[in-house]
C-alpha positions as CSV (number, residue, x, y, z in Angstrom):
1,X,0.3,0.1,-0.3
2,X,1.3,3.8,-0.9
3,X,-0.5,7.5,-0.1
4,X,0.2,10.2,-2.0
5,X,1.8,12.5,0.7
6,X,2.0,15.8,-1.2
7,X,-0.7,18.4,-0.7
8,X,-0.7,20.0,-4.3
9,X,-1.2,16.8,-6.0
10,X,-4.6,16.2,-2.7
11,X,-8.2,16.0,-4.8
12,X,-10.4,14.7,-2.7
13,X,-11.5,17.9,-1.5
14,X,-14.3,20.0,-3.2
15,X,-12.8,22.9,-2.5
16,X,-9.7,22.0,-5.0
17,X,-7.3,22.1,-2.0
18,X,-6.0,20.1,-0.4
19,X,-4.5,20.7,3.6
20,X,-1.5,18.6,5.4
21,X,-1.8,18.9,9.1
22,X,1.7,18.9,11.0
23,X,0.8,17.0,13.9
24,X,3.3,15.8,17.0
25,X,6.3,13.7,16.2
26,X,7.5,11.0,14.2
27,X,7.0,8.6,15.7
28,X,3.3,9.5,17.0
29,X,2.5,10.0,12.4
30,X,4.0,6.2,11.9
31,X,2.4,4.8,14.5
32,X,-1.2,6.4,13.6
33,X,-0.3,5.3,10.0
34,X,0.1,1.4,11.4
35,X,-2.7,1.3,12.9
36,X,-4.7,2.9,9.7
37,X,-2.5,0.1,7.7
38,X,-4.2,-2.6,10.4
39,X,-7.1,-1.2,9.2
40,X,-7.8,0.2,6.6
41,X,-7.5,-2.7,4.2
42,X,-7.8,-2.2,-0.3
43,X,-8.8,1.2,-0.6
44,X,-10.5,0.6,-5.0
45,X,-13.0,-1.2,-1.6
46,X,-14.7,2.1,-0.7
47,X,-17.1,3.5,-2.4
48,X,-17.2,7.1,-1.2
49,X,-15.0,9.1,0.2
50,X,-14.0,8.5,3.3
51,X,-12.3,10.8,6.0
52,X,-9.7,8.2,8.8
53,X,-9.5,10.6,12.0
54,X,-6.8,9.4,14.2
55,X,-7.8,9.2,18.1
56,X,-5.2,7.8,20.9
57,X,-4.1,4.4,19.4
58,X,-7.7,4.2,17.8
59,X,-8.2,4.9,13.5
60,X,-12.2,6.1,13.2
61,X,-13.4,7.3,10.1
62,X,-16.0,9.2,8.4
63,X,-18.2,8.4,4.7
64,X,-18.3,12.5,3.4
65,X,-21.7,12.9,1.5
66,X,-20.7,14.2,-2.0
67,X,-19.3,12.7,-5.0
68,X,-16.0,14.4,-3.1
69,X,-15.6,16.0,0.4
70,X,-16.8,18.9,2.1
71,X,-13.8,20.7,3.9
72,X,-16.5,22.0,5.9
73,X,-18.0,18.7,5.9
74,X,-14.3,17.9,6.8
75,X,-13.9,20.2,9.5
76,X,-17.7,18.5,11.6
77,X,-16.2,14.8,11.3
78,X,-13.2,16.9,13.0
79,X,-15.3,18.5,15.7
80,X,-17.9,15.4,16.7
81,X,-14.1,13.2,16.2
82,X,-12.5,15.1,18.8
83,X,-15.8,16.2,21.2
84,X,-14.6,15.0,25.1
85,X,-10.9,15.5,24.5
86,X,-10.1,16.7,28.6
87,X,-5.8,17.2,26.4
88,X,-4.2,17.3,23.8
89,X,-3.1,13.4,23.2
90,X,-7.5,12.9,23.0
91,X,-8.3,15.1,20.2
92,X,-8.6,13.6,17.2
93,X,-6.0,14.2,14.2
94,X,-6.8,14.1,10.3
95,X,-5.4,11.1,9.2
96,X,-6.6,9.7,5.6
97,X,-9.0,10.3,2.8
98,X,-9.5,7.6,0.4
99,X,-11.1,8.8,-1.9
100,X,-11.2,7.5,-6.2
101,X,-9.7,4.3,-4.8
102,X,-6.6,6.1,-3.8
103,X,-5.2,6.9,-0.1
104,X,-4.0,10.0,0.7
105,X,-1.6,10.8,3.6
106,X,-2.7,14.3,4.9
107,X,-1.2,14.3,8.6
108,X,3.0,14.9,8.6
109,X,4.8,15.4,12.2
110,X,5.6,18.8,13.3
111,X,9.3,18.6,12.2
112,X,10.7,22.0,13.2
113,X,13.5,23.7,10.1
114,X,16.7,22.9,10.5
115,X,19.2,25.1,9.2
116,X,21.6,24.9,6.7
117,X,19.8,20.9,5.9
118,X,17.6,20.1,3.7
119,X,14.2,20.1,4.2
120,X,13.5,16.2,4.3
121,X,9.8,15.7,3.7
122,X,7.8,13.2,5.4
123,X,7.9,9.6,4.3
124,X,5.0,7.6,5.8
125,X,5.4,3.7,7.3
126,X,4.7,1.9,3.9
127,X,5.9,5.0,1.5
128,X,9.5,3.5,2.7
């Protein structure tokens, strides 16, 4: 399994843009993607665009209502998933989207830029 990681290549949103979410460490992102890999199955099996969220080691999903997901719809699902969170560790994080038989990885670790070193984009475990 592989996923699309460049925000400019995200075509699952009806508004025509994709957002990458920078949160947590590489270890956190790796763990979330490994959990997704166990849960996901074949992206071709999804008939509707589906958004996956990571929350405290679990994966939840939201099936979009239209041909593509709207930013508002994704935000409302994110808010609903995060309801009742008492700490940052309990907040849902947008993780990935299945659209048109492809997987899009939207969560990337919040990596600080290091002076003098080239930017190294994050690669999910199953793309390595």
